[in-house]
C-alpha positions, 0 to 999 in steps of 0.5 A: 234513568242516570244522573247525566239524563236528568241535567238537561233540565237544569240547563234550560232553566239556567239558559232560560233565565240568563238569555231573559235577563240579558235581552232585559238590557244588552248594553248592562251584559256588553260593558260586563263582557268589557270590565273583562278587558279581554275584548276591544271596546267596539266588539263588547256590543257584538261579543254581548250579542253572540253570546245570548245567541249561542245560549238560546241555541242552546236552549232550543236544541235542548229541548228534542231527545235528537239535538240535545246534545248538540244544545249540550255541545254549545252550552258546554263551549259558553260556560267553559268560554266564561269560565275561563275569562273569570279565570283571567279576571281573578288571577289580574285582581280586577273587580268585575261584573260577571254579566251571568244574569244580565241586568241584576239589581245588583253587581255580581262580581267575578269570585270564586262562587261565579268560577265554582257555579259556572264549573257547576254548568260546565260539568252539567253541559257536558254530561248532557253530552255524553249521556244517550238521549231519552224521552222526558220523564217525571223522575227527571226532576227530581235531579234536575231540582238537586242540581238546581238547589245546587246551584243556588246554594253556591249563588247564594253562599255569602262572603266577607267584603274584602277591604279595599285594594290599593290604587294601581301603581299607575295612580299613586299619589304624586302620578299623573291623570291620564284622561281625554279633553280634561275640562281646564279649571277656571282662572284663580279655580284650585280647588282639587278635581274628582274625577268620577269613573262610572258606566251607564249600565252599572248599577252601583255606579248609578248609586253612586251618582248622589255621593258624586255629586254632593262632593261638588260642594268641596270639589270640581266634580268632572263625570268620566265614562268609556260608554257612549256620550248620549247614553251616558248624558241621557243616564245622568239627566234622568237621575239629575246630575247632567249639570255635571261636566262629561269626558268621554275617553273610551281609554281611560280604564286601559291607559290607567290600569283600572278594572272597573267602574266606579272608581274617583280618582283625585287631582290638584289644579295641574292634574298630579293624583292627590287620591286614587281608588274603588268609590263603590260606596259612599262611604269608599269615597269619604276615605279617598275624600277625607284622605285629601282633606288631611293636606288641606284640600278638600272636605267630605262628601256630605252622606249619601 
């Protein structure tokens, strides 16, 4: 038995887990694809369905020996596409949920680790394509288990959390924050506005809702999302923050050169940026609020 002949059981196992996770929350997977910023927003839904269908087809084709090479080829194409997209994300310096296994509880950001894991999966798919089809044997399980352990070791490797990256050049203090239909402050309300950029499919965004709501004690908080309005409102209502103003702007990330949520932009009453940056933890949000408070504009939010 060759090492190549034992690659397909490992592929089947990984693909089944990936398909199940993505089918459970197709919207989240589509949002993850949108975060790569390689497709227009209207195509992320069809792309998510196509990717799930391709992975499912690969699983079905990998089982019979007669079609195994075709299954390996389909899997190789899927992994190659994701690998190219991940490398593109790293080169552009974006912080994007890879969407590798669908609706995970924690955001799985694209990193060298996810690139390495996808590269190994692509190698296993190529090995399946070039190996001679053979009937399943118990001996294959040992090597397949080794491949799965290798993938698990890559996935579980922990790296230190990188420091917060500086805000995009277009959102430095003094710039204008461009957002569609920005709510007009009430007469005499000179408080700064905290624009909280979120997505209903982003687990980190959901965890930050309480911190964003707490900031409303000292600033005008406006939720901003590129998703469809109805699911966003339902999501906010489900987490007790339906009373916060909401702006739907599909282009807000592109025109402001923002990678992906959660992100916070604090402006004055005229829309001039006072502070901006990633807000994936209450501590980082409070750092942005403190920067503004030094200028006498707003106090930090209560701990979340």
